[in-house]
C-alpha positions, 0 to 999 in steps of 0.5 A: 535539501531534506533527508526525510523520506515522504510516502503516499499511501493507498488503503485496500479494504477487503470484506470477510468473504474475501479469501487470503489468496485474493487479498494477497493477489491484489496486493501483489498486483499493486506492488508489481505494477504500481511500485507499492509496498505493504506497510501495515495490515489490520484484521478487525473483529468482524473479519474485515481486512485492511491493508495500507500500501505505501510508495516513496514520493520522488521529487525532481529538483528543477534547477536551471 
């Protein structure tokens, strides 16, 4: 049995015209309803904001 945690990722990209409040609301909705957590945020030179969300992959052992 492996003790290494596996994650799946979702990337949200917002253009420079999207407000911080709107981007925060989108991340909040993903976190609340999809159990995602914020992993990384990068703001690029042109103002594009990219956020990586992650959630743990739950594996179920099916032993009979």
